[in-house]
VOBA-1610 file (N, C-alpha, C; in pm, whole numbers, padded with zeros to 5 digits, always signed):
BEGIN
Met+10342+04213-09002Met+10161+04234-09033Met+10122+04344-08953Gly+10193+04324-08800Gly+10120+04407-08709Gly+10154+04534-08732Gly+10274+04541-08757Gly+10357+04696-08784Gly+10252+04762-08884Phe+10218+04696-08989Phe+10156+04753-09097Phe+09993+04781-09056Val+09938+04721-08987Val+09801+04709-08927Val+09797+04846-08825Gln+09913+04867-08739Gln+09927+05004-08666Gln+09978+05106-08739Phe+10033+05097-08853Phe+10042+05210-08917Phe+09937+05251-09023Phe+09835+05122-09015Phe+09704+05173-09104Phe+09629+05270-08985Tyr+09610+05224-08889Tyr+09537+05306-08791Tyr+09577+05425-08784Thr+09740+05483-08811Thr+09736+05621-08780Thr+09710+05713-08905Thr+09657+05658-09034Thr+09629+05683-09138Thr+09476+05753-09158Gly+09428+05813-09238Gly+09304+05891-09260Gly+09201+05781-09298Phe+09279+05635-09382Phe+09191+05554-09450Phe+09110+05473-09375Ala+09150+05452-09238Ala+09078+05383-09151Ala+08956+05429-09085Tyr+08950+05562-09105Tyr+08818+05626-09040Tyr+08749+05700-09168Ile+08748+05656-09282Ile+08684+05733-09393Ile+08510+05673-09338Glu+08417+05789-09363Glu+08286+05735-09373Glu+08192+05802-09440Trp+08103+05806-09469Trp+07999+05838-09602Trp+08005+06016-09576Gly+07978+06030-09451Gly+07977+06142-09417Gly+08077+06269-09404Asn+08195+06201-09439Asn+08293+06273-09467Asn+08313+06297-09606Leu+08278+06216-09687Leu+08291+06257-09809Leu+08216+06363-09895Val+08117+06352-09809Val+07968+06444-09869Val+08026+06552-09809Met+08063+06616-09710Met+08148+06735-09663Met+08233+06777-09739Val+08312+06705-09791Val+08425+06723-09874Val+08402+06787-10008Phe+08263+06717-10051Phe+08228+06766-10162Phe+08162+06898-10162Ile+08099+06921-10075Ile+08091+07046-10009Ile+08165+07144-10020Ala+08261+07113-09969Ala+08373+07198-09931Ala+08430+07243-10083Leu+08428+07138-10176Leu+08478+07156-10283Leu+08402+07248-10405Ile+08285+07230-10377Ile+08187+07339-10451Ile+08209+07469-10394Phe+08214+07489-10262Phe+08239+07634-10226Phe+08375+07670-10279Ile+08463+07628-10289Ile+08603+07652-10377Ile+08570+07689-10512Trp+08486+07579-10569Trp+08500+07571-10712Trp+08394+07728-10733Leu+08318+07756-10659Leu+08225+07886-10673Leu+08286+08029-10678Ala+08377+07995-10560Ala+08477+08107-10536Ala+08571+08143-10676Leu+08635+08026-10719Leu+08698+08017-10793Leu+08702+08049-10929Thr+08529+07996-10972Thr+08510+07992-11108Thr+08377+08138-11170Lys+08314+08112-11068Lys+08214+08224-11029Lys+08214+08341-10986Gly+08315+08366-10892Gly+08374+08489-10841Gly+08284+08510-10715Phe+08240+08413-10670Phe+08105+08454-10539Phe+08234+08468-10412Glu+08218+08623-10384Glu+08300+08630-10274Glu+08438+08537-10208Pro+08508+08522-10321Pro+08646+08440-10302Pro+08705+08460-10119Leu+08680+08592-10088Leu+08767+08607-09966Leu+08717+08518-09852Leu+08542+08497-09891Leu+08492+08420-09786Leu+08508+08273-09795Leu+08458+08226-09917Leu+08435+08083-09961Leu+08542+08015-09956Ile+08654+08080-09991Ile+08787+07985-10029Ile+08839+07961-09858Pro+08854+08046-09782Pro+08891+07994-09625Pro+08765+07932-09558Ile+08645+07954-09583Ile+08509+07859-09547Ile+08555+07718-09596Gly+08568+07714-09708Gly+08594+07586-09842Gly+08695+07496-09761Phe+08807+07551-09746Phe+08925+07481-09707Phe+08897+07471-09555Gly+08843+07522-09497Gly+08841+07508-09290Gly+08748+07362-09338Met+08622+07373-09408Met+08538+07232-09427Met+08633+07127-09467Leu+08737+07148-09535Leu+08806+07016-09585Leu+08911+06963-09482Phe+08962+07090-09413Phe+09014+07019-09278Phe+08932+06980-09191Ala+08818+06995-09155Ala+08757+06940-09067Ala+08703+06794-09095Asn+08702+06771-09199Asn+08622+06643-09269Asn+08725+06543-09324Met+08849+06571-09297Met+08944+06459-09334Met+08965+06354-09231Pro+08912+06237-09286Pro+08925+06137-09165Pro+09006+06126-09087Gly+09034+06087-08948Gly+09125+06059-08878Gly+09184+06197-08797Met+09121+06277-08832Met+09158+06432-08754Met+09117+06431-08616Ser+09024+06375-08571Ser+08981+06372-08430Ser+09073+06290-08378Gln+09117+06159-08413Gln+09148+06055-08366Gln+09315+06091-08308Met+09348+06177-08441Met+09478+06220-08379Met+09524+06358-08339Phe+09414+06391-08245Phe+09377+06512-08189Phe+09429+06658-08259Gln+09413+06653-08391Gln+09401+06775-08474Gln+09304+06850-08502Ser+09196+06803-08488Ser+09044+06865-08543Ser+09068+07007-08432Ile+08954+07110-08473Ile+08938+07199-08397Ile+08896+07220-08236Asp+08844+07104-08225Asp+08795+07098-08068Asp+08909+06968-07999Ser+08993+06960-08077Ser+09069+06893-07958Ser+09161+06974-07905Glu+09149+06914-07743Glu+09209+07005-07639Glu+09374+07044-07680Gly+09386+07150-07662Gly+09539+07199-07674Gly+09608+07188-07855Ser+09493+07163-07953Ser+09555+07164-08064Ser+09565+07325-08121Val+09657+07345-08230Val+09669+07478-08279Val+09545+07557-08292Phe+09460+07475-08436Phe+09341+07542-08446Phe+09220+07570-08325Gly+09263+07466-08230Gly+09158+07514-08137Gly+09209+07611-08059Phe+09300+07670-08065Phe+09348+07816-07995Phe+09301+07911-08099Leu+09308+07885-08232Leu+09271+07983-08303Leu+09146+07989-08298Tyr+09074+07908-08275Tyr+08943+07914-08279Tyr+08864+07984-08158Lys+08957+08007-08061Lys+08905+08091-07907Lys+08847+08256-07998Gly+08947+08307-08129Gly+08933+08428-08148Gly+08758+08450-08219Val+08719+08314-08249Val+08552+08303-08275Val+08496+08317-08150Ala+08515+08200-08082Ala+08434+08180-07954Ala+08445+08308-07880Trp+08520+08362-07857Trp+08524+08469-07764Trp+08473+08592-07823Gly+08458+08618-07940Gly+08380+08736-07997Gly+08514+08830-08064Ile+08644+08791-08083Ile+08734+08866-08085Ile+08749+08920-08242Tyr+08740+08801-08316Tyr+08759+08820-08482Tyr+08652+08909-08533Pro+08503+08868-08482Pro+08391+08969-08504Pro+08404+09111-08479Ser+08467+09119-08346Ser+08470+09299-08323Ser+08575+09350-08402Leu+08696+09268-08423Leu+08819+09366-08517Leu+08739+09371-08640Ile+08683+09271-08735Ile+08617+09271-08846Ile+08536+09431-08869Phe+08438+09446-08745Phe+08394+09561-08739Phe+08469+09721-08724Leu+08544+09672-08680Leu+08657+09784-08667Leu+08691+09809-08809Gly+08729+09697-08925Gly+08784+09727-09017Gly+08658+09796-09124Ile+08559+09726-09103Ile+08458+09774-09162Ile+08401+09959-09159Gly+08426+09945-09033Gly+08409+10109-09011Gly+08483+10184-09067Ala+08625+10129-09062Ala+08740+10209-09124Ala+08748+10251-09286Met+08678+10141-09352Met+08634+10138-09509Met+08517+10186-09542Thr+08433+10206-09469Thr+08288+10279-09480Thr+08291+10414-09444Asp+08191+10484-09595Asp+08177+10610-09612Asp+08016+10616-09590Phe+07991+10711-09471Phe+07861+10720-09403Phe+07762+10851-09503Ser+07832+10915-09583Ser+07796+11020-09673Ser+07657+11005-09686Ala+07651+10907-09769Ala+07487+10898-09858Ala+07400+10880-09740Leu+07433+10824-09609Leu+07360+10802-09581Leu+07314+10941-09453Ile+07401+10997-09446Ile+07417+11159-09400Ile+07338+11237-09486Ala+07358+11253-09595Ala+07308+11327-09671Ala+07160+11329-09725Asn+07137+11205-09666Asn+06988+11155-09702Asn+06921+11058-09597Pro+06937+11135-09475Pro+06885+11015-09342Pro+06774+10972-09345Lys+06663+10986-09435Lys+06531+10938-09446Lys+06555+10821-09462Leu+06673+10764-09559Leu+06693+10633-09618Leu+06704+10515-09515Ile+06746+10574-09396Ile+06795+10481-09274Ile+06646+10398-09249Phe+06527+10441-09281Phe+06407+10358-09300Phe+06430+10218-09355Leu+06472+10219-09465Leu+06516+10073-09581Leu+06611+10027-09486Gly+06692+10062-09411Gly+06780+09979-09361Gly+06698+09891-09235Ala+06598+10002-09156Ala+06553+09963-09038Ala+06427+09831-09114Ala+06391+09868-09232Ala+06273+09763-09299Ala+06329+09635-09314Ala+06450+09623-09390Ala+06514+09494-09412Ala+06533+09434-09267Gln+06546+09473-09158Gln+06571+09369-09004Gln+06427+09309-09009Phe+06338+09321-09076Phe+06200+09277-09043Phe+06231+09122-09085Gly+06321+09108-09178Gly+06372+08930-09217Gly+06420+08890-09086Ile+06503+08939-08984Ile+06531+08876-08896Ile+06411+08819-08809Phe+06325+08916-08770Phe+06196+08879-08708Phe+06117+08772-08765Ser+06123+08757-08877Ser+06024+08640-08947Ser+06106+08520-08946Ala+06214+08488-08966Ala+06274+08412-08943Ala+06285+08346-08801Phe+06299+08449-08685Phe+06281+08421-08573Phe+06132+08319-08524Leu+06066+08397-08577Leu+05903+08334-08556Leu+05913+08216-08610Gly+05949+08173-08727Gly+05985+08040-08814Gly+06040+07962-08724Ala+06135+08026-08671Ala+06249+07869-08628Ala+06175+07836-08461Asn+06116+07953-08414Asn+06048+07898-08282Asn+05920+07810-08315Leu+05836+07846-08422Leu+05735+07742-08461Leu+05806+07610-08520Leu+05900+07594-08538Leu+05990+07455-08586Leu+06046+07385-08455Gly+06030+07446-08352Gly+06091+07381-08247Gly+06202+07419-08169Phe+06267+07539-08253Phe+06391+07592-08169Phe+06374+07657-08061Thr+06453+07666-07955Thr+06445+07735-07842Thr+06420+07884-07879Val+06384+07976-07817Val+06360+08110-07827Val+06545+08189-07851Ala+06626+08134-07743Ala+06778+08159-07779Ala+06801+08106-07912Glu+06774+07971-07939Glu+06818+07922-08099Glu+06744+08001-08200Ser+06620+08037-08182Ser+06549+08113-08308Ser+06594+08254-08311Ala+06626+08295-08189Ala+06702+08453-08225Ala+06860+08443-08317Ser+06896+08332-08275Ser+07041+08315-08331Ser+07028+08249-08477Ile+06926+08197-08508Ile+06914+08157-08663Ile+06832+08281-08731Gly+06735+08388-08685Gly+06692+08482-08720Gly+06793+08572-08795Ile+06933+08622-08713Ile+06994+08697-08715Ile+07077+08683-08878Ile+07043+08567-08926Ile+07107+08529-09068Ile+07056+08621-09131Gly+06911+08658-09119Gly+06834+08772-09197Gly+06929+08893-09229Gly+07014+08926-09103Gly+07066+09078-09153Gly+07212+09039-09262Ala+07217+08920-09305Ala+07324+08905-09392Ala+07469+08984-09349Asp+07467+08940-09212Asp+07590+08985-09142Asp+07670+08879-09080Gly+07750+08823-09161Gly+07845+08683-09083Gly+07901+08719-08924Pro+07971+08833-08916Pro+08011+08880-08774Pro+07925+08877-08657Thr+07814+08976-08715Thr+07723+08973-08627Thr+07645+08818-08574Ala+07607+08738-08680Ala+07575+08619-08627Ala+07672+08552-08561Ile+07778+08559-08572Ile+07877+08506-08494Ile+07881+08531-08353Phe+07846+08657-08341Phe+07852+08742-08225Phe+07745+08726-08153Leu+07626+08707-08199Leu+07489+08681-08131Leu+07508+08523-08087Thr+07511+08460-08181Thr+07514+08289-08172Thr+07594+08267-08053Asn+07740+08315-08051Asn+07805+08275-07990Asn+07784+08307-07790Asn+07666+08386-07817Asn+07622+08434-07658Asn+07488+08366-07647Leu+07429+08310-07716Leu+07310+08277-07727Leu+07283+08126-07730Ala+07368+08059-07833Ala+07318+07931-07860Ala+07458+07863-07907Pro+07561+07890-07881Pro+07700+07836-07896Pro+07688+07721-07995His+07614+07614-07913His+07613+07468-08004His+07570+07476-08119Leu+07528+07597-08195Leu+07485+07645-08336Leu+07569+07723-08429Ile+07676+07726-08336Ile+07756+07844-08422Ile+07805+07793-08564Gly+07864+07689-08571Gly+07902+07645-08691Gly+07794+07643-08828Ala+07673+07573-08790Ala+07566+07594-08890Ala+07544+07723-08900Ile+07476+07820-08817Ile+07444+07941-08837Ile+07556+08045-08918Ala+07686+08046-08871Ala+07791+08103-08945Ala+07807+08062-09086Leu+07812+07960-09094Leu+07803+07910-09243Leu+07676+07955-09350Ala+07586+07910-09263Ala+07449+07982-09342Ala+07448+08138-09378Ala+07507+08224-09266Ala+07525+08368-09316Ala+07608+08397-09420Tyr+07736+08351-09382Tyr+07833+08359-09488Tyr+07788+08321-09631Ser+07728+08205-09621Ser+07731+08145-09745Ser+07610+08225-09818Tyr+07507+08291-09758Tyr+07400+08376-09806Tyr+07486+08488-09866Met+07573+08556-09776Met+07652+08675-09801Met+07675+08661-09934Ala+07750+08568-09941Ala+07838+08504-10125Ala+07728+08503-10223Leu+07633+08461-10161Leu+07501+08443-10257Leu+07420+08535-10315Val+07429+08660-10248Val+07356+08790-10278Val+07312+08800-10429Pro+07454+08807-10524Pro+07382+08825-10663Pro+07304+08739-10714Ile+07279+08621-10652Ile+07180+08512-10702Ile+07037+08529-10644Ile+07039+08579-10500Ile+06907+08567-10429Ile+06829+08682-10484Gln+06900+08792-10462Gln+06877+08945-10460Gln+06773+08964-10604Pro+06830+08971-10714Pro+06769+09009-10816Pro+06617+08974-10885Pro+06608+08830-10838Pro+06443+08784-10852Pro+06339+08844-10761Val+06386+08866-10667Val+06319+08936-10546Val+06294+09048-10601Ile+06404+09163-10609Ile+06382+09290-10668Ile+06260+09306-10763Lys+06319+09190-10857Lys+06197+09223-10996Lys+06051+09166-10985Leu+06044+09079-10873Leu+05909+09043-10853Leu+05848+09178-10792Leu+05891+09221-10704Leu+05830+09308-10612Leu+05817+09459-10691Thr+05877+09509-10783Thr+05878+09609-10846Thr+05808+09621-11007Asn+05772+09716-11063Asn+05710+09713-11173Asn+05852+09824-11267Asp+05800+09843-11400Asp+05893+09900-11489Asp+05914+10057-11454Glu+05799+10107-11408Glu+05798+10261-11363Glu+05882+10286-11256Glu+05857+10160-11132Glu+05920+10195-11011Glu+06084+10180-11068Arg+06135+10091-11148Arg+06252+10069-11144Arg+06355+10171-11226Ile+06271+10234-11307Ile+06350+10366-11375Ile+06342+10517-11316Ile+06293+10507-11172Ile+06261+10638-11083Ile+06445+10660-11081Arg+06463+10800-11129Arg+06604+10856-11069Arg+06575+10968-10979Met+06684+10949-10892Met+06677+11031-10760Met+06803+11112-10779Lys+06785+11226-10704Lys+06891+11359-10707Lys+07017+11309-10670Asn+07120+11367-10707Asn+07261+11355-10656Asn+07231+11397-10508Pro+07327+11309-10428Pro+07314+11345-10292Pro+07387+11494-10240Arg+07365+11556-10139Arg+07440+11677-10118Arg+07575+11638-10060Ile+07660+11734-10068Ile+07804+11751-10032Ile+07780+11731-09878Val+07882+11628-09830Val+07862+11626-09678Val+07986+11696-09610Ser+07988+11792-09513Ser+08140+11844-09474Ser+08194+11724-09397Lys+08298+11759-09376Lys+08412+11698-09297Lys+08333+11699-09154Arg+08309+11789-09082Arg+08261+11813-08967Arg+08147+11699-08930Glu+08059+11702-09039Glu+07933+11617-08996Glu+07972+11466-09026Lys+08097+11424-09097Lys+08164+11282-09119Lys+08235+11262-08967Ile+08282+11352-08894Ile+08359+11336-08789Ile+08253+11327-08715Leu+08162+11397-08660Leu+08043+11387-08564Leu+07960+11275-08559Phe+07968+11212-08695Phe+07843+11123-08708Phe+07868+10989-08633Pro+08013+10930-08633Pro+08034+10797-08572Pro+08012+10835-08396Ile+08038+10941-08362Ile+08047+10991-08220Ile+07919+10976-08165Ile+07807+11065-08251Ile+07693+11062-08214Ile+07614+10918-08255Gly+07633+10874-08350Gly+07586+10758-08418Gly+07586+10639-08266Phe+07723+10617-08232Phe+07767+10546-08111Phe+07681+10569-07991Ile+07677+10681-07940Ile+07597+10713-07837Ile+07481+10689-07810Ala+07373+10735-07959Ala+07250+10682-07995Ala+07253+10563-07990Thr+07289+10496-08051Thr+07268+10360-08073Thr+07293+10276-07954Val+07388+10285-07861Val+07435+10205-07761Val+07329+10237-07628Leu+07272+10351-07644Leu+07180+10392-07557Leu+07032+10298-07585Ile+07010+10296-07737Ile+06927+10186-07745Ile+06919+10048-07726Ala+07079+10024-07746Ala+07075+09874-07738Ala+07230+09823-07683Pro+07238+09868-07560Pro+07365+09834-07473Pro+07440+09690-07548Gly+07340+09567-07537Gly+07391+09467-07586Gly+07478+09446-07695Gly+07457+09553-07799Gly+07537+09564-07934Gly+07685+09645-07898Ala+07709+09707-07768Ala+07801+09784-07762Ala+07946+09754-07826Thr+07967+09641-07808Thr+08096+09562-07875Thr+08085+09567-08004Leu+08017+09556-08085Leu+08023+09568-08220Leu+07992+09728-08304Leu+07918+09768-08236Leu+07869+09943-08259Leu+08009+10010-08203Gly+08059+09969-08098Gly+08161+10065-08081Gly+08297+10056-08166Met+08318+09905-08202Met+08442+09887-08307Met+08397+09945-08460Leu+08258+09953-08471Leu+08240+09999-08598Leu+08233+10131-08628Phe+08174+10224-08523Phe+08190+10359-08543Phe+08340+10393-08460Phe+08403+10345-08394Phe+08573+10373-08377Phe+08618+10351-08499Gly+08621+10294-08595Gly+08672+10250-08709Gly+08628+10361-08806Asn+08531+10397-08791Asn+08482+10522-08877Asn+08533+10641-08848Leu+08551+10683-08692Leu+08637+10796-08634Leu+08791+10809-08683Leu+08843+10663-08712Leu+08986+10683-08732Leu+08970+10713-08867Lys+08906+10697-08968Lys+08916+10741-09098Lys+08869+10881-09134Glu+08762+10912-09048Glu+08713+11043-09096Glu+08797+11163-09015Ser+08855+11113-08901Ser+08912+11224-08828Ser+09040+11293-08882Gly+09108+11210-09006Gly+09202+11266-09099Gly+09348+11286-09019Val+09359+11229-08895Val+09488+11233-08807Val+09520+11092-08787Thr+09474+10986-08810Thr+09505+10857-08779Thr+09488+10792-08875Glu+09538+10834-09013Glu+09529+10755-09115Glu+09615+10639-09144Arg+09729+10618-09076Arg+09785+10505-09055Arg+09695+10385-08968Leu+09621+10423-08863Leu+09548+10335-08790Leu+09446+10263-08903Ala+09389+10381-08969Ala+09263+10342-09041Ala+09304+10249-09124Asn+09425+10307-09228Asn+09459+10214-09322Asn+09484+10069-09262Thr+09561+10039-09148Thr+09565+09912-09087Thr+09434+09847-09086Ala+09368+09888-09027Ala+09214+09858-08968Ala+09113+09776-09075Arg+09157+09859-09233Arg+09089+09842-09340Arg+09129+09733-09407Thr+09257+09720-09415Thr+09369+09629-09473Thr+09396+09501-09402Thr+09517+09516-09354Thr+09591+09410-09322Thr+09504+09337-09170Leu+09451+09411-09085Leu+09376+09360-08935Leu+09273+09299-09004Ile+09161+09352-09118Ile+09040+09275-09118Ile+09064+09179-09215Asp+09197+09163-09291Asp+09238+09065-09393Asp+09257+08935-09285Ile+09334+08955-09222Ile+09371+08841-09148Ile+09264+08797-09025Cys+09180+08866-08984Cys+09042+08837-08913Cys+08992+08761-09029Thr+08959+08786-09138Thr+08880+08764-09269Thr+08936+08582-09272Ile+09041+08590-09291Ile+09091+08437-09306Ile+09052+08378-09189Leu+09114+08383-09067Leu+09115+08336-08935Leu+08955+08273-08938Val+08850+08371-08935Val+08721+08353-08892Val+08655+08265-09016Gly+08700+08257-09117Gly+08661+08191-09231Gly+08711+08069-09213Phe+08818+08042-09210Phe+08891+07884-09173Phe+08847+07836-09056Cys+08807+07918-08963Cys+08760+07844-08824Cys+08619+07811-08834Ile+08536+07919-08884Ile+08406+07838-08942Ile+08396+07746-09027Gly+08464+07723-09127Gly+08450+07598-09202Gly+08489+07490-09119Ala+08597+07492-09034Ala+08662+07398-08985Ala+08573+07318-08862Thr+08470+07403-08821Thr+08363+07375-08728Thr+08253+07280-08801Thr+08241+07258-08921Thr+08132+07198-08994Thr+08169+07046-09017Thr+08191+06986-08922Thr+08199+06813-08902Thr+08102+06769-08973Ala+08115+06629-09032Ala+07984+06588-09097Ala+07903+06514-08965Gly+07935+06505-08849Gly+07836+06474-08729Gly+07775+06589-08710Leu+07825+06698-08706Leu+07743+06836-08675Leu+07684+06881-08746Phe+07696+06870-08875Phe+07651+06926-08993Phe+07516+06858-09093Leu+07548+06722-09093Leu+07429+06662-09147Leu+07336+06622-09062Asn+07255+06704-09031Asn+07165+06659-08963Asn+07046+06720-08961Met+06883+06709-08941Met+06793+06771-08993Met+06773+06935-08898Gly+06854+06930-08819Gly+06866+07092-08769Gly+06925+07196-08846Ser+07038+07114-08871Ser+07142+07207-08951Ser+07032+07255-09108Ile+06996+07153-09138Ile+06922+07191-09283Ile+06804+07265-09230Lys+06737+07287-09132Lys+06628+07344-09097Lys+06691+07501-09103Ile+06821+07496-09018Ile+06896+07636-09035Ile+06901+07680-09146Phe+06964+07582-09248Phe+06998+07661-09399Phe+06860+07689-09445Leu+06752+07644-09442Leu+06627+07714-09508Leu+06597+07805-09460Leu+06570+07828-09304Leu+06553+07958-09228Leu+06634+08084-09268Gly+06725+08047-09290Gly+06854+08123-09363Gly+06812+08163-09458Ala+06781+08121-09566Ala+06725+08152-09679Ala+06591+08246-09697Phe+06492+08158-09592Phe+06383+08271-09591Phe+06437+08400-09524Ala+06501+08415-09404Ala+06517+08516-09375Ala+06578+08639-09460Phe+06698+08581-09572Phe+06761+08632-09626Phe+06674+08734-09748Thr+06552+08625-09775Thr+06471+08655-09886Thr+06354+08765-09783Met+06342+08734-09726Met+06230+08819-09635Met+06286+08968-09635Ala+06423+08973-09562Ala+06501+09092-09537Ala+06492+09186-09699Thr+06542+09094-09798Thr+06552+09174-09918Thr+06397+09229-09952Ala+06301+09142-09941Ala+06160+09190-09984Ala+06100+09311-09902Met+06142+09298-09769Met+06092+09424-09655Met+06168+09540-09694Gly+06256+09508-09728Gly+06342+09629-09791Gly+06270+09709-09918Val+06246+09635-10012Val+06172+09683-10113Val+06048+09744-10062Ile+05980+09670-10028Ile+05869+09683-09990Ile+05859+09838-09900Gly+05956+09829-09806Gly+05959+09968-09753Gly+05974+10082-09834Gly+06055+10069-09933Gly+06082+10197-10038Gly+05990+10216-10112Lys+05900+10133-10162Lys+05734+10131-10208Lys+05632+10205-10103Phe+05652+10194-09972Phe+05572+10259-09896Phe+05621+10390-09857Met+05740+10409-09873Met+05773+10558-09833Met+05736+10655-09943Asn+05728+10611-10085Asn+05681+10671-10159Asn+05558+10703-10185Leu+05447+10669-10104Leu+05347+10689-10072Leu+05310+10828-10020Phe+05439+10865-09933Phe+05454+10971-09859Phe+05531+11114-09919Leu+05603+11054-10008Leu+05737+11139-10052Leu+05680+11239-10190Lys+05701+11326-10183Lys+05703+11404-10313Lys+05817+11351-10407Glu+05947+11354-10380Glu+06035+11318-10463Glu+06083+11158-10421Lys+06031+11113-10504Lys+06015+10934-10539Lys+06180+10888-10474Ile+06177+10804-10427Ile+06312+10709-10410Ile+06297+10557-10513Asn+06348+10523-10569Asn+06377+10429-10629Asn+06362+10278-10514Pro+06249+10234-10539Pro+06256+10087-10436Pro+06344+10001-10455Ile+06401+09985-10545Ile+06534+09862-10596Ile+06610+09897-10486Ile+06684+10039-10412Ile+06773+10043-10340Ile+06719+09961-10194Gly+06592+09959-10162Gly+06567+09902-10041Gly+06638+09771-10040Ala+06653+09720-10118Ala+06715+09581-10096Ala+06870+09588-10049Ala+06918+09688-10062Ala+07060+09724-09991Ala+07032+09730-09840Gly+06936+09729-09777Gly+06910+09755-09655Gly+06977+09646-09581Val+07008+09513-09622Val+07051+09407-09576Val+07177+09465-09572Ser+07263+09392-09469Ser+07395+09447-09408Ser+07519+09389-09514Ala+07485+09303-09608Ala+07629+09254-09665Ala+07667+09403-09782Val+07768+09455-09690Val+07852+09561-09767Val+07963+09539-09848Pro+07981+09545-09952Pro+07888+09675-10041Pro+07805+09599-10142Met+07844+09449-10114Met+07778+09348-10198Met+07645+09387-10242Ser+07532+09403-10171Ser+07366+09431-10186Ser+07363+09572-10242Ala+07453+09679-10240Ala+07430+09784-10308Ala+07471+09805-10439Arg+07584+09699-10493Arg+07611+09676-10604Arg+07509+09589-10674Val+07465+09515-10625Val+07320+09434-10696Val+07215+09550-10713Ala+07168+09619-10595Ala+07111+09715-10665Ala+07125+09809-10753His+07267+09853-10763His+07271+09921-10894His+07298+09854-11030Lys+07322+09713-11039Lys+07351+09654-11129Lys+07208+09631-11176Val+07071+09585-11113Val+06961+09577-11123Val+06877+09699-11161Gly+06922+09799-11155Gly+06884+09949-11201Gly+06940+09959-11358Leu+07052+09951-11377Leu+07148+09971-11482Leu+07056+09879-11592Glu+07009+09749-11568Glu+06953+09669-11647Glu+06810+09746-11729Tyr+06738+09803-11651Tyr+06650+09923-11695Tyr+06640+10051-11738Asp+06762+10086-11709Asp+06841+10235-11779Asp+06976+10224-11765Lys+07030+10249-11827Lys+07184+10240-11870Lys+07252+10378-11802Ser+07155+10450-11802Ser+07224+10608-11735Ser+07188+10597-11615Asn+07100+10515-11512Asn+07042+10558-11361Asn+07156+10469-11289Tyr+07247+10551-11213Tyr+07322+10528-11126Tyr+07270+10527-10988Leu+07267+10414-10945Leu+07201+10397-10818Leu+07293+10357-10714Leu+07422+10332-10714Leu+07506+10312-10644Leu+07527+10402-10520Met+07548+10501-10514Met+07526+10611-10404Met+07450+10613-10309His+07319+10601-10383His+07184+10614-10294His+07155+10469-10221Ala+07190+10386-10319Ala+07190+10234-10256Ala+07263+10214-10105Met+07413+10260-10113Met+07506+10304-09989Met+07441+10311-09878Ala+07326+10412-09888Ala+07283+10461-09763Ala+07202+10342-09691Pro+07101+10324-09757Pro+07032+10175-09677Pro+07146+10079-09623Asn+07248+10034-09746Asn+07353+09942-09708Asn+07424+09958-09571Val+07450+10080-09521Val+07523+10116-09411Val+07440+10116-09302Ala+07312+10175-09311Ala+07212+10163-09230Ala+07183+10016-09194Gly+07224+09914-09295Gly+07153+09771-09255Gly+07282+09704-09139Val+07424+09760-09166Val+07504+09714-09095Val+07478+09757-08941Ile+07423+09890-08966Ile+07412+09957-08804Ile+07282+09887-08744Gly+07173+09872-08835Gly+07055+09781-08806Gly+07066+09654-08723Ser+07137+09578-08780Ser+07151+09426-08758Ser+07251+09441-08620Ala+07305+09522-08605Ala+07379+09528-08492Ala+07313+09568-08384Val+07231+09672-08408Val+07133+09706-08295Val+07026+09613-08264Val+06950+09523-08351Val+06909+09422-08325Val+06972+09292-08266Ala+07063+09285-08274Ala+07159+09179-08226Ala+07191+09228-08051Gly+07200+09345-08038Gly+07220+09408-07894Gly+07054+09374-07832Ile+06962+09414-07876Ile+06818+09415-07849Ile+06783+09268-07801Leu+06852+09164-07897Leu+06807+09025-07865Leu+06872+08999-07738Leu+07005+09033-07772Leu+07103+08985-07641Leu+07061+09038-07509Gly+07023+09164-07502Gly+06996+09216-07406Gly+06843+09140-07343Ile+06744+09115-07416Ile+06666+09051-07369Ile+06667+08874-07305Leu+06745+08852-07390Leu+06763+08694-07401Leu+06869+08662-07327Gly+06997+08712-07327Gly+07114+08712-07267Gly+07107+08648-07132
//
């Protein structure tokens, strides 16, 4: 009997708590959404399985959890804690991003800038709810809809919130097709939704090569704190556009970014234990994240409507929603919403301009916040 009792305490059954069951249920919902609804499976499946891993009873007692000293997953998590995975993901994003639409129509960068107001609105909201300034900045960056940037900034300003903030950021990235269309439709009318934009001009190879070099210099002079992310983003893009490093660019946008996505998704999920996640602070973070993302979408659309007051050639304000940096998801959503009102109005290429501007914008804002508060 003594041997049986000793064996029992080596199993997870001895340590089951209600919080474990709740978190396992949430993890299964994430995986279900990825499998049946197609909501960003590359993000939700690693995160969901990481949540399952974190909330299996007995993990901490057997020193197998991600925060156990010397555990395998504890070492893997160092890539998140030290900012390695987010930086490498930005390298891959740069290597797969075509900035031609933005180069051809640079005024659309203002839509990407307008969407960043979602970050500052959530920052103010979090501060009013009692979070510290550093915590509020980390929560606000969720409005950029950029998981790697959220991880990077939170790790530097409020590392104790990294699990909840990263999970919120990646969750809202995956839920772009659900959150954005109602906001777009609420803020636009039928006449605006069918505005046609001229095809962007052809961008020369020289412009494409010069853009990452000039873009890096300009943005880092404004926000040196974001040099890590901005440097990797523009470096990856230079590998792509140079034409002489295709092997490196291909590795960055395929194998490397895939490996980092797997690891960062799993590690973030593995930090969401019931004890850390099921509390009022985490609930506030998720609500503020939803507010930030909604405001970012709204401000992008409003920015498009505001620009039309001064432009002879009007822009379709729907593409302003793509100013959040969920690339290319939000651009696809803007394109899809436009097609609902005009089956022959293709907005995808136009929407990519504010979309990639949003990637740059969120990294710049993170750099500014880090420079001020770090």
